[in-house]
Steps between C-alpha positions, in 0.01 A plus 500: 500500500512461120850388383696746291490442125703662232381503153749377241380614165775554228431816313218579743386853587520574880356777718729608797450726794819606668493694818742644761501333844441830660204637303540831653829560300511662156819333385374390160448857386771649687743271322310463168799553272689210675185283485456579131854409426497180703186388322639567148825316595310199620255514205797485250652208688181306548322593158158540643252765356362765739139519370415759778650644811369740754729634774351670807666636812502168698412228238474431132305271269645345189370269230793299339491247205787238528700368198334172371781303631496641855246441788721643785343831539619539871861509395454842336352656797746347729760659304327837503447475878856408579639781273263773616553408859874512438455855363296604793763374751787665295283818505504483880129422530424337837291171429340294764486130456159327423365202674720270287805697532463681166599859444303744275231345291283195488278376208202287409423370152230319309473362158226695305501356143 
């Protein structure tokens, strides 16, 4: 098995794929307004640039460019995941836990530039 490696490039541009644990759910579009607000709030706090973002019913793709002094891209998506999941729970959405005990969403990322 290949060991997990995280790219640490300050000011880098990263491609993300984020998906729901249950790919049959449509929570990202059902709660699009909440997702949009959460992303805007986290973007303001973390100062990354959203170069592109596509939200589909069960997953989304995003391209972000980080500030020149920041290499911690995961922090932004951790905040988005936490806040969006909190919104879903408060809205009464029943979420099953994933294999690692996570609720809601999971993500994978790779450095592209």
